[in-house]
C-alpha positions as a Python dict, from the first residue, in 0.01 Angstrom:
ca = {
    (1, 'M'): (0, 0, 0),
    (2, 'N'): (154, -334, 50),
    (3, 'S'): (520, -356, 160),
    (4, 'P'): (768, -595, -23),
    (5, 'D'): (758, -814, 289),
    (6, 'S'): (389, -889, 230),
    (7, 'I'): (447, -1068, -84),
    (8, 'R'): (422, -1443, 10),
    (9, 'L'): (378, -1614, -328),
    (10, 'V'): (469, -1541, -691),
    (11, 'G'): (318, -1766, -962),
    (12, 'F'): (459, -1844, -1316),
    (13, 'D'): (295, -1996, -1616),
    (14, 'G'): (583, -2220, -1709),
    (15, 'D'): (524, -2302, -2077),
    (16, 'D'): (708, -2043, -2297),
    (17, 'T'): (754, -1822, -1991),
    (18, 'L'): (999, -2029, -1804),
    (19, 'W'): (1085, -2295, -2073),
    (20, 'R'): (1026, -2338, -2437),
    (21, 'S'): (734, -2581, -2526),
    (22, 'E'): (522, -2428, -2801),
    (23, 'D'): (768, -2506, -3070),
    (24, 'Y'): (718, -2885, -2980),
    (25, 'Y'): (344, -2866, -3001),
    (26, 'H'): (367, -2700, -3346),
    (27, 'A'): (619, -2983, -3448),
    (28, 'A'): (368, -3235, -3312),
    (29, 'Q'): (81, -3088, -3504),
    (30, 'A'): (271, -3075, -3828),
    (31, 'E'): (340, -3448, -3791),
    (32, 'F'): (-20, -3512, -3715),
    (33, 'E'): (-104, -3335, -4042),
    (34, 'R'): (173, -3543, -4225),
    (35, 'I'): (-9, -3862, -4085),
    (36, 'L'): (-357, -3739, -4215),
    (37, 'Q'): (-235, -3647, -4558),
    (38, 'A'): (-250, -4021, -4644),
    (39, 'Y'): (-622, -3997, -4601),
    (40, 'V'): (-735, -3649, -4688),
    (41, 'D'): (-624, -3346, -4893),
    (42, 'L'): (-491, -3108, -4630),
    (43, 'R'): (-594, -2806, -4821),
    (44, 'D'): (-964, -2917, -4831),
    (45, 'A'): (-979, -3091, -4486),
    (46, 'R'): (-888, -2777, -4289),
    (47, 'T'): (-692, -3011, -4038),
    (48, 'H'): (-569, -2714, -3839),
    (49, 'E'): (-906, -2570, -3779),
    (50, 'R'): (-1073, -2902, -3716),
    (51, 'L'): (-809, -3014, -3465),
    (52, 'F'): (-872, -2664, -3286),
    (53, 'A'): (-1228, -2717, -3278),
    (54, 'V'): (-1208, -3061, -3117),
    (55, 'E'): (-953, -2927, -2869),
    (56, 'M'): (-1182, -2634, -2771),
    (57, 'R'): (-1478, -2883, -2737),
    (58, 'N'): (-1274, -3101, -2500),
    (59, 'L'): (-1117, -2832, -2298),
    (60, 'Q'): (-1356, -2823, -2019),
    (61, 'L'): (-1331, -3198, -1984),
    (62, 'F'): (-969, -3264, -2058),
    (63, 'G'): (-800, -2927, -1943),
    (64, 'Y'): (-489, -2813, -2102),
    (65, 'G'): (-163, -3002, -2188),
    (66, 'V'): (1, -3270, -2379),
    (67, 'K'): (-250, -3553, -2276),
    (68, 'S'): (-545, -3342, -2366),
    (69, 'M'): (-386, -3251, -2700),
    (70, 'T'): (-312, -3615, -2769),
    (71, 'L'): (-663, -3728, -2707),
    (72, 'S'): (-793, -3448, -2911),
    (73, 'M'): (-559, -3551, -3203),
    (74, 'V'): (-693, -3902, -3186),
    (75, 'E'): (-1056, -3786, -3198),
    (76, 'A'): (-991, -3537, -3463),
    (77, 'A'): (-808, -3788, -3676),
    (78, 'V'): (-1110, -4024, -3666),
    (79, 'E'): (-1337, -3726, -3742),
    (80, 'I'): (-1120, -3584, -4017),
    (81, 'T'): (-1076, -3926, -4191),
    (82, 'D'): (-1438, -4050, -4131),
    (83, 'A'): (-1294, -4325, -3940),
    (84, 'R'): (-1064, -4456, -4210),
    (85, 'I'): (-752, -4398, -4024),
    (86, 'S'): (-570, -4711, -3943),
    (87, 'A'): (-483, -4835, -3598),
    (88, 'A'): (-102, -4806, -3693),
    (89, 'D'): (-160, -4444, -3756),
    (90, 'L'): (-366, -4381, -3443),
    (91, 'H'): (-62, -4539, -3262),
    (92, 'R'): (173, -4300, -3424),
    (93, 'I'): (-43, -4005, -3316),
    (94, 'V'): (-28, -4161, -2935),
    (95, 'A'): (358, -4170, -2981),
    (96, 'L'): (362, -3797, -3069),
    (97, 'G'): (204, -3733, -2736),
    (98, 'K'): (453, -3955, -2568),
    (99, 'E'): (736, -3785, -2728),
    (100, 'L'): (610, -3437, -2600),
    (101, 'L'): (578, -3571, -2239),
    (102, 'Q'): (943, -3712, -2245),
    (103, 'H'): (1090, -3383, -2386),
    (104, 'P'): (1343, -3245, -2149),
    (105, 'V'): (1257, -2901, -1991),
    (106, 'D'): (1531, -2665, -2089),
    (107, 'L'): (1497, -2333, -1893),
    (108, 'L'): (1507, -2006, -2103),
    (109, 'P'): (1804, -1783, -2048),
    (110, 'G'): (1817, -1610, -1727),
    (111, 'I'): (1515, -1774, -1590),
    (112, 'R'): (1702, -1965, -1301),
    (113, 'E'): (1844, -1638, -1181),
    (114, 'A'): (1506, -1461, -1212),
    (115, 'V'): (1314, -1716, -1019),
    (116, 'E'): (1611, -1732, -743),
    (117, 'A'): (1582, -1358, -709),
}
């Protein structure tokens, strides 16, 4: 049995464990769908499922995170709209990713004290 003194490192998965982030990803996806509704009927296009499929296809190459999600949104937008999406709307999708990257990290209640302990 290990003694408490033998613990040298504790790792945390930060997103939604130490700070809130999933809400922001959901908001970005909702805006992504609002952009695409100018091109496709969202009910028929299955945008959520198709974006998820692109993200899963890209996961091994891009990994996780905002940059991966942004690249996958651009790719999915081209696929879902049969390449009819405008450069301006692709730029709006890239801007969504930039907004996510610039969002402040606000620790969840009690996290600072827990990590210090």
